[in-house]
N, C-alpha and C positions, 0 to 999 in steps of 0.2 A: 665590816666592823663588828656586826653582831656576832658572827662566828668567832672572831678573835676574842671578844670579851667572854663568850661562852667557854672557849678553850681555857682562858685564864681561870675562870671559876672551877672548871674541871681539874686543872692542874693543882689549884689550891686545895680542892677536896681530896685529891689522890695523894699529894705530897705534904699537905699541911703547911704549905708556905706559898707565897706568891712568886711568880716568875718576874724577871726583869723584861719589860716589853719594849721593843723598838718599833716605832711607827715612822716610816720613811716617806716624807713629802706627801702626806695625805691630803693636803690642802688642794692639790690639783684634781682630786677625785670627788671632793665634797663642795656643795654650795654653802653660802653663808648661814643658812638655817641649820644645816647639819654640822657646820663648824661649831656653832653655838651649843648644840646638843652634845657634841663630843666634849667640849670644854666643861660644860656643866657636869657631865659624867666623870671626867677626870678629877674635878674638884672634890668629888665625894668618894673617889676610889682609894683603896689602901695599897695598891701595887705601885711599883716604881716604873715609870715610863719615860723613854727617851724619844723625843719627837724632832725630826729634822724638817726644815722648810726653807725655801728661798722666797716665799711669798710674804711680803712686808705686812700686808693686811692681816694675814693669819698669825704672824708673829705678834702683832699688836694685841690680838685676841688672846693668845697664849700668855702674854705678859700680865693679863688680868687675874691669873690663877694665884691666889694668895699662898705664900709659903713655898712656892716652886723655886727651885734653883735653876738658874739660866746660864747657859754657856753659849757664847757667841763666837763664831769663826768668821773672820773677815780677811780675805786675801791670804789665807794660810796661817793667820795668827789667831790665838784664842784670847778672848776678852772676857 
């Protein structure tokens, strides 16, 4: 994750804009402490990020981010 965020800053520096970042099912790779650190980082970040997860507990943590737009897909339908 550190390398990803460093790359984002490098991209911003080089192109003077932020990339759109996709983080796919990261909850399986992180423990709860690191989930919390990731969420705290995302709350203060200026870039757009799309996060996918099938983990209900991680989804609950993501829902705590103020001002975030949420898209839910359930059985092929978008909610």
